[in-house]
N, C-alpha and C positions, 0 to 999 in steps of 0.2 A: 596708067593715066599720062600720057604727053604730054608738055606744055613747052615752050621755052623756058620757062624757069628748069623744069627735071632737065632739059637736054640740055643748059649750061652748067649744074649739076654731074652731069654723067661724063659731059665733056673733061671737066677737073677732075674728076676721079674723088669727088666728097662723098664721102657718104651721109645718106639721108632718111629716113621714114618717109611715104606718102599716106594721108591722113583722110576720108571724102568725110562726108556727111551727107542729109541734103537740106538743102538753104530752103529758109522760109521765106519768101518774097516778102511777107509782111514783115519779118526782122526791123527791130529802128535800127540794130546798132549790128553792121555785119561779123564785127571783132569779137564783139558781146556773146552774140550768138555760135560762131565758132569754138570756141573756150567753153560756151554749156556741152555744146550737142558732142565735144570731145573728151568733155568731163577734166578739163584742165585749169590750172587756176589763171584766172588772166592775165596776173602781171606775167603770164609764160607766153601769150597769144601776142606777137606784133602786129600792129596796121601797117599797112602804106600808105602815107600821104604826100602826092607831091605839092611842093610850093613855087613860087616866084622869088625868088632870092634878087634882089637888084633887076628884075624884070628875068631873068635866066630862070626856067624849070631846073626842079631840082627833088631830092626823094626824102622824107625824113620817115623813120621808122620808132616807134615808140608803140609801150605796151597798150592794148585795147583799154585798158582800166585805167588811164590817165588821159592827162590832157596836154594839147602842145604846146611849147612856150614859143612864140614865135619870133620873138626878138634875140631869145636864146639860139632859135637853127640860122636865124641870118648871124649872130655873131661867128657860130661854130664853122657853119661857110665863108667867114671872112664877105659877111657882107652888113648892107645898113640896113634893109629893111627886108620882111619876107610876108606874104601873104597866100593863104589858101588858093590854088591852081582850081580853077572853075572846073566841070566834070569833061567838057567836050576836048580843052587843053590837056588834061592829064589822060585821057581816052588816046589821043592825037599821040602825044609825045613815048606811051608808053606801050601802045599795041594789044595794051590789055581793056576791058572794061573795070564801071568802078563797082566795087565791092568784089573784085577777082582781079587787082594790083595787085604784081607781085615785083618785089623789089629785085630779084634775077629775073636774067632773060628780057629786058625792055627793049623796044624796038632801036630805042639811041642811049647810048650811056647817061647817064646823070650822075652830079657830083651828091653823095650823100653821105647823111648825118645820120646815125644810129644812137639810140638813147643809151646811156651809160648804166642802165638797170637790167639790158641784157645779161652783163657778164654776170649773174648771179646765178644764172642759170646753167649746167651742164648742156642743155638743150632748149631752143627754143622753136616755135609757128611761126610758121608767115606764110603768106597766100601765096597755091603756089600756081598760080596765074585764071584760074577759076572759081566760082563761086561754089562755093562745098566745097573747095580743094585744099587742106592747108598741107605744108612741107616742116618736118619736125628737123632739125641739125641743131651741129656746135656752133654758138653763137662766135667762136673765134672762126670757124670757116666758113660764117656766114659775112661777116664783115670784110676781111682778107677776100672774099670773094665778087665783095663792091666797090673794094679802095672804099670802103667807109670812114669819116670821119667817127669817134666818138666822143660823147661830149653830153652834158645833164639839158635835156633841150624837154624836158617835160614840168609840168609843177603840181 
């Protein structure tokens, strides 16, 4: 199951494991659905949220069982204000559809911040670029590949 995210990982020589599950279009939360379907602790499954920091589209990655702190995201990326990007902007800027936005292999590179809780795990799960498809990889590899800042960005 190849996607731009898996292509980036293969080109970089980074080890990862693909996980698929049947996506339920009625699911209230894509991330919690993935955690349940894959029988993984929700703190280990990370959602990709597109935010506008001082008007610039950026990526915030946080555990699916947490709530994003927009002030902390702005501060971590050196900005003053952050707000959630609307779905159409997120899809145009990443090349992915909402619910399947991967922080890897986006159409354009965006500044990225990853919640520090990722470091608690030997491996984490992020969207593989499609609904019903997650990638498991070491958090250090994921952070390095994204050129991400690591900070406390959740409440």
